[in-house]
N, C-alpha and C positions, 0 to 999 in steps of 0.2 A: 561467287556472291553474292548476297542479298543486294538490292537496289531499289529501296527505300528513298522516300522523300518526300518531306515533312516540307509542306507549300507554304511560298508564304504569302499568299494570298488570302490573308486577314481582311475581315469586315471592316469598312471604312468607319471611323470612330466618333464623328459626326450626327451621331446620334444622345440626346443629352443624357438619358437614363445609361446609355453605354458606359460613358466620361465620368459619370457619377461613382461606376463600378468596375472600371477598365480589368481592377486588380482580379477578379474570378476569372479562372482556369479558362478559354473554349472548353466549347465540345470537340472530344475528337473524334474525327469520322477517316474512315480507310475505305479509295476507291479500289476493286481487284480488280483489275480486269486487261486485258494485253492489246486495247484498241486507245492507245495516247489519245487521239482526239477525245471517247471520253468520258478522259480525264478533265479533259480541256473545257467540254460544253460543262459537265458536272460543277465545276468549280466556281465557274462563271454565271451559273444558274444560280448558285445560294451565296454569291461573293458577299449579299449585303443581309444573310439570314441572323436573324438573332433571337433568341429565348433567353429567356428568363437574364434580359442583361449578359448573356455569352453568347459571343462570334460563334464562329467555328476554326478547326486548322484541320489541316487536308494531308492525309497518307496516301503516297500511290505506291500501288505494288503492281507487277503485271505479271505475274504467274501464283496459281492457288499454292505452290513451296515458298513465297518468297511473303503472300499473305498471310499462312500459318507462321513463320517464322516472328515477323512485325506481331501479330498477337501474343505470341510467346512472352516476347519480349518488352511490348509496349503495354504499362497499365491505364487501364482506365481506355478503352477505346470505347467510347460509345455506342457509335453508328457503322457496318459494314455494308459497304454495294459490292456483291460479288458478283461476278461474271462468270454463265455456266461453263462456257465450252474458251476454253486456253488451252494451255499444254496436250488436253485430252480432251475429247465430248461432254466428260465427267467431270471436268478437275474443281471446277467448284460446288459440286455437292460431294465430291471427297472432300475438302477440305471444311465444309460445314460439318461433316460428320467429324473429321479431325477437332475441329473448335469445339462441341459440344462431347465430341467423347476424350479425347486426351489432354485436352487442355481444361475441360471442366466447365469452361468457361460459358453460362446460362442466362449470363447479364447483357453483354453486346447484341443490338438489336442487327438484326440480318436481313437485308433484303437482298432478294434474288432477280437476278436483270440477265436478258436472254436476245440477242438478235435473233436467234432461231426457236420461238417457240418449238415447234412441233420435235425437237430433240431431246424436250423436258417435259411432258404433259404437264399444263398446273396442275390440276386435280391430285396425280401420284405426289408431284414434287410437295406442295401444300400437305399431304397426308402425310409419308413417308420420313420428311427431314425438319427436323424443327427451324423453321427461318419465320422471318412477323410477314412478309410482304412477297408477292412473286408480282413482275414488272415484264413486261415486253418493252424494248429500250425503244420503239417509235412510238408507244403510248408516253413516255414519262415527258410529257412540256413541264415547262418552268411552273407553274403552279402547281400540277400533279405531284412533282418531283418536291417543293416546297412541301406541301400538305402531307405527302407522305414521311419527312422529315421532322416536324412538326408532330408528327403521331411516335414517331419511333424514339424519338430525345426526351419524350413527354413519357414513354414507357420508362426508358431507359433510367430515367431522373427518379421516376417514383419505386422502381424496384431497388435501386442503388439505396433511398431512405429507406428502403425496408430493409436491406443487409444491414446498415447503420443501424440502425435500432433493433434489429439482434443483436448484433456485437455489444451494442449498450448495452442491453437488457440483460448478458451471457455476464457483462462485469460486474452490474448492479448484484445478482444474484450470490455472483463468486464474496462479493464482500461482504452483503448480507450475510452470510453462511458465519462471518464473526465479526459480525457489527460489536456485540458485547463486548471487543476486547480494547483495550482504550487506545494500543499502538493502530485499530484498524478502524478507528472512525473518523481518519483523516482519508483512507482508500474509499471510506462508503461513499462521503460527500463527495469528492472526484469522479468517482463513480458516476455516482445519481447525477451530478453539475454536468457532467458528458454526456449524460443520455439524455438530460433536457435541451442541449443544442442543437443535438440531432434532430429529435424530434420537432423541432420547431424550426428545422433546415437554417440554422445559422452558424457560420463559418468564424470562429473567433481565435483570435491571437492567443488571449490572456484574458481569464476570470478569476474572481476569487471569490468566496464570498467568509465574509468574518460576521464576527457576534462583540457587540459592545453590552457591558452591561455594570453596575455598581454593586458594593456587596453591603451587607449590611453596618457596614463602618463608613464607606461610603467613599472604598478604593476603588475606582476604574479600573476595569480587565478588558483587554479585547482579543478574541483570538482567532487565529486563521483557520478557519472549517474545513476550505477545498479550493482545489485551483485544478486550470486544464490549459491546453495548448502549451504556447512556449515556456511556461512558465510552474507545469504540474509538479518541478522538482520542491515547488513549495509549501506544496499540498501536508510535505511532513513535519514543516515546524508552525510549529502552535505560536509564534513570536508575529504580530503585523508589523516590528520594528522591521523586522526582514526583509520588508517589501523593497520593490525600488522604491526612490525616493517621492519620484513622481506619482507615483499609485498610492502611497501612501498620503503624500498631500491632498488628494483628492478624497481620500475616506475619512481626512480629520477633517475636511471643510464639509462632507455631508452630514457628519455626524454634530458639528458646529450649528449648521444653518438650519439640521433637525428638517433635510427635504431632500427630493433626490435629485442629481447635478447631472443635466445634458450637453458636452460641449465635443463639437464636432464627431467624433468619433468614439467618442467615451459616454457611457453612459452607469452615473452611479445609482444604484437604488439605496432607497434610505426607508425603511421599513420598522417600525414599532408594530409590536405584541402584546398588550398587555403592560403591564409598568417593567415587567421582568427583563425584555428581550428584546434587544434592538439589531436588526442585520444590516448588514452594508454590499448589497452585490456590486460590484465592480467591473465593468465588460467594453471588451475593447472589439470593436465591431462593425462590418463592412457594409451595412446598408444602414437604413431607417426603421426604428424597431415599429412594430404594429402594436397595436393597443392589443391585440391577443397576446402577441408576444411578451408584451411587458408584466401583462394580468400573471402568464403562466411561469415566467421567473420569479415575479412576486409569490407566489405559489410555494415553488422550491424553496424559496428563501424562507419564510414560514417554517414549511414542514422540519425541514434539514437542520433550520438552527435551535427550531424545538426540541428534534430530536436529539441532537446534540445537547445541548442544555441538559436534556433529565437524563441522560449515561454520563455527560460532565460531573453531575450531583451525585451519582453513584458511583462514580471514580473517586470523586471528592471524600467519600466516604472512605470507600476502602482504604485511601490512601492514609487517609486519618488515624482509621484501625491501625494502620501498618506501626505507622508514627508511635501510637500509644505502646505497641507493646516495645519498640525501643528504649521508648522513656520509662515502660513498667522494667524493660533488662534494668536501664542506667540505675535506677534507682535501686533494686534490690543490691546492682553491685556494688552502688555507694556505703546501705546499710550494710554493708560487710568487709568494710573497708578495702575493697578491690577497685579500680577505675574503671569509670565510666566510657572511654574509650573501646574497655576491654571486650564488651557485648558488641559493640559496630565495627568491632575487629574479626571477630571470631561469626558474624555475618555474613559478611566479603568474604573471609577466606573457605568459610562452608560452600558459598555459590559454588565460588573458582574451584573447587576439590570437587566438589557433584562434576560439575563441567566437565571437569578432566576424565572421570569416569565414566562419561556416556550415559548418563543419568536424563531423565526422562524432563523434557523443558519445563513441565510443571513439577517436577521435583527439586530442578534447581530451585526456581522461582520460591517454590515453598520454604524450602530450606532456608533461605537466607531469613524469614520474617520470622522462619519459628526457632532458628537458632538464639537469638536474644532471652528464650525462654528457657533455656539450659537448668539455669539453677534458681527457678520462679519460686522453688521450695523454703531458700533460704528464709523466705521471708518469716515461718514459721518456726523458726531458730532462734531461743533467745538470745540477746545481744548479748550477756553476757559469756558465751560461748562465739561468738561472731567475732566479739572484739577482744579474747584474751590477747593478752600480749604474746603469753607461755607455751607452750608446749598444753595441749591437751590430754586431759586424761583419758583414760580407757573408758570412763563413762560417759565424755563430756566428746570420747570419738561416736560411738557407739548412735548417742544424737544427734551428732554432727550430720551423720552419714542420715538418718533418715528424710533427709531434705531432698533426697531423689525420688523415694515414696509419696511424700508427701505431694509435690511437686507434679508427678505424676496425678496425684488426686486432686487439685487444684484443676487441670484441664482436663481431664479428664472425660468429665458429663458433657462436655459442645460435641456439637457435629462438624463443625467448621473446622476446616483442611489442615489453615495451621493451627487452631489449635491442639486436634489430633496428632501432627508432628510433633510440633511441644512436649505434649505428653507423654509421648515415645522417648525423644532425646532427654527429657527431664531424668526420666527410670532408667534410662540404660547409657551414658555415658562417663557413669565408672565402672563400665562395666570392661573385664579386661579378657582380652582374647586367650587368654588359657585357661581363663575362668575363677581366677582369683580375686573379681572385682567385687561389687555391692550393687544392686543389695541383693540381685539373686545367684548368682554367682553364675552367669550364662558366660556360655562356650562357643567360641568364633564362631559362624555364620549364625549362630541362635540368636545373636545380639543384632538386631534391626541397623543396617546400615545405615542410618541416619545417626543412629548411636554411634556407631563405631566412625564417624566421620567430625562428628562433635567431639568425641574424646583425647582427638587426635590434635583438631585444630585447638580445642583450649589449653591441652599441655603445654602445643608449639608457643603459642600465644603468652602463658602465661612463663614460660623459661628466656622468652626475647626479652621481656618487659620487667621491669624492676618494682619488688614490691620491698616493705618493710621491714622483711625477712631473709631477703639475697638480693642481689645486685640482676641486671641484666645477665644472662649470657651469651656468647661471643654464638655467630652462626655456627660456626667448628665444632665448638662443643653439642648443640643441639641437634648438628648431623649426626655425633658419632654417638648421643644416647637414641637417639630413631635408630640406628641400625642396633646399636643393645638390645634394643625392647622389641625388635619386629619379632612378629610371633610370638613373643609373650604378653606386652600391655596392649602392641598394638594388633591389628590385622596388617598382616606382611603386604597384601594390594597401599591399603592405605599409607603404609611406611614408604615406600615405593613413590606410590606419587606425592607425597608432600614433599621428596624428595626432590624430584623436579619439579615442583613448584616451588623450591623454599626461597628462589630470587626474588618472585612473587611475593611471598610471604613476609620478606623483611620489607619490602618497599611498602607494603600497607601499614607496616608497622613507624616507616617512617615518614609517609604521609598521613597518618593517623595517629598522632604519638598523646603521649596522656601528657597532661598538662602539671607544673611544677606543683602544684595544691593537692592535686588528687595523689600522685605517687607518695606513700609515706613512711 
């Protein structure tokens, strides 16, 4: 069993700066040497050592194998003092090769020490082994020991900053690849925020960026754009209301005062960029912020906030377009004496069925917004036919059937994906699997999948709903009808899937009922 020892020889905390930052972790130093006296002398010489407000914590190992196991299992060892001669004349050199090779550890700084310089010539060792210094034990006075530790720890610190920056940049690049998707805006903001903290060497337990603005009608909006540290989970939530109470109070106070707030370890930056965008940056930090750090955080807040506002504006336009499609669908259904809730139900049912059928994510999202356009062609059908209380004549029925082609013609000129799918749905949702449908009598898989989906969900919703000409069918009767029409009116695959989803379809009917004044 390895005999790792974590020393209790921590630096005294009478240094004012260290006291103010005592919560920072100490630098980890391991002494790998088979002479116990070397451990004690090294610890004593470095007992008052301090760099960047951080002291040292020591680990003791007495063989090369113990040293390897410690470096394998313990994270963030900053510096290793390694003796050359331990189990054998080259145990220290073997250990170095294993650290750099097997462990792929190129961050830990290694100072090789020997009491027998002739057994491992300095020039050969420095040339052939990845070490950072080579010292004879006799030349390591307390002053020289401290000097090489300062140099080594600064080197280790800079390497770790570079590694953290690389990881942070990878996150930023990864998030940037999908930044234009609304649900990744928060991921992008949080990744950039984390990268900014790493570049500034800030150890923050919680940091938030919010935006605040008034719209044209003086309604105020506060959005949470990004978060890091212990509160990173909040980066998925838009509303500032979800933040912890004390955080929210600081943010509201900064908005009310229109200025930044500094309180103990809390920094709340208030930034106004023009008349439209105000950002509030909340930071729980571990040391006094420098003017440079505050300035960089301000630049970050400006750029991420403006980017978010611009992309949110585009998203708002897109969302408005989707809502208008639903409104148009509602209006057409009401004109034809159907219920407005019908288009919203079939939109959701189409999405669920497409997901069950393992369609692509783009297809699933598109069909939800294209489905309400399935009867858009009815806008070109005379009201005398749409509102006729009795059965249509053959001539009237022929006119009614033209709504499929009329809907297609209305939408086909657009290159937008929702309109393109809407055109295909409008044109094909009255086709039948057996070729007896209209307007073109398509057969089987010649009918596009979106048309086949709409064909079955349109009928299912109509059958489950009360209409002026019929009562709502019970679920058992709808299931019986689907089984009868599998391979005839409907694609058998669609039938099987719809039967499997029938409970969910019925739940949608319950959650989105027709209002009493809509059911004629």
